[in-house]
N, C-alpha and C positions, 0 to 999 in steps of 0.2 A: 709252704711259702713262709719266709721269715717275717717276724714282726716289723722289721725295718722296711722290707719290701712292701708289706701291706700298708704301712704308714705313708710310704712314698706314693703308692698308687692312689690311696685315699686323698692325698694332697693335690694330685693332678686332676683327678676326674670330678666332673660335676660342678666345676667352678667356672663362673663367667669370666670373660676377659676383664682385666683390671683397667684397661685403657684402650682407646682406638689407636690404630697404627698412624704414624706420621706420614708425610708425603714421601719421604725417602723409603720408608718401610713398605709403603704401598707399591712403589716401583719395584722393590726387591721381591715382594710376594708375587707380583705379576710376572716378573722375569724368570722365576724358578719353577713355575708350574709347567711341567711337561717338557721343558727345554734344559734341564740341568745338565751341564757338561760332564762327559765321562772322560776325565783326564786326571793327571797326577795332582793338579792343583785347581780343582773346580771352583772353589770359592774365590780364588784370584781371578779366574776368567769371568765369573759373574760380576765381581767388583770392577774389573776393567771396563765392562760394558756399561756399568752404571756410574762410573766415576768414583768408586769407593775402593779402599784398600781391602786386601784379603782379610786382615784382622777385623776391620769394621763390619764386613759382611758376616763373619762368624759371630761377632759380638751382638750384632743386631738380630740375627736369627735366634741366638740364645735368649736375648731379652724378650723377643716375641713369644718364645716358648715359655719362659719363666712367668710372663705376664698373661699367659693363656690367650693371647691374641691368635696364636697358632696352637693347635692341640697336638699336632704331629708334624714332623719333618722327616721324610725318608722315602725310599722307593716303594712302588706298588709291585707286588709279585703275583704271578699265577701260581698260587700255593700248591695246587694239585700237581703241577709239573714237578714239584720238589717232594712229592709224597705226602703233603699235608691236606687239610680240608678246611672249607668255610661252610657255615650253615647259619641260616636265619633262625632265630629262636624267639619265643614269646611266652609270657607268663601273665596270668590274671592275678593282679596284686590288689588285695583289699586296701582301701584308702588308709586305714589305720596302720597298715604295715608298710606303706610306701617307702618311707625314709629308711627303715631298716633293710628292706628288700634291695633298694638301690645300693646301699652300702655293701651288702653281702654280695650282690651280683658283680658290682664293679671291682671288688677285691680280687676277682679271678683274672689273671693275666691273659687268659684266652678270650676275654670279653672285649668287644669293640663296638662302637656306634650304638650306645644304649639310648633309646628314645622312649618318651612317654607318648601314648596314643589314646585318643578318645574311642575306645572299643572295649569289649569284654576282656580281650587280651590287651591290657593297657601298657605293658612293658615289652619292648621289642629290642633285640640286640643281635649282634653277629658273633658267632664263635669261630675262632681261628685256631686250629690245632696242628701239631706236627704230623699226625697220622689220621686217617679217616676214623679209626676206632676211638680216637681221642674226643670226638664230638659227643658220643653217647656217654663216655666216662665223665666229661666235664658237665654235661647236663645232669647226670646223677649227683655229682658233687654239689651243683647249684641247688638241686632239689633238697638235698640233705641240709644245706646251709640255710635255706629259706623256708622249708616246709611247704613249698608250692610246686605244682607240676610245671615242668618245662616242656613246651610244645616245640618240636623241631620241624623246620620247613626246608628240606634239602633242595639244592639247586636242581632244576630240571633242564634248564637251557641257559647258556651263557650269552650275554650281550655285551658289546663294548660300547660304552658311553664315555666319550672324552669330555670330562667336565672340568672346566677351568672357571674359577671364580675371580672376577675382577675386584681387586682390593680398592 
């Protein structure tokens, strides 16, 4: 991973939103969850439904991402159907190492959804890799970077939970 990529990742992760969304942005967030058009100009279609231009939809989404109001915008895939893998992982991080462990773990592009928990295993995150073998490889690299054991919890059964958050 390049230094520039590491810096970009570090700049995006673990930072609270800079501001709340305004009323138009709330309508936009609500409109794009689960119903994003599959068309040649989806942003124009979303904009038309909300009384916004295509350019304004794109600019507002970029602003929401830049200001960390949204942390991600994109499709959800069943990665296993494409040959990849997801795995829940956890680490027991001593309090004195917390900040450095967060920085090290979040520097891996395979890491998503990193959460702190009140438990012996106090850092939980999801690994997403291009191949099933990539899970163990990434876990080993995280162990090398942190000096801590990564516990892997592979999926036993899949559930579909349609989650939409009202902005």
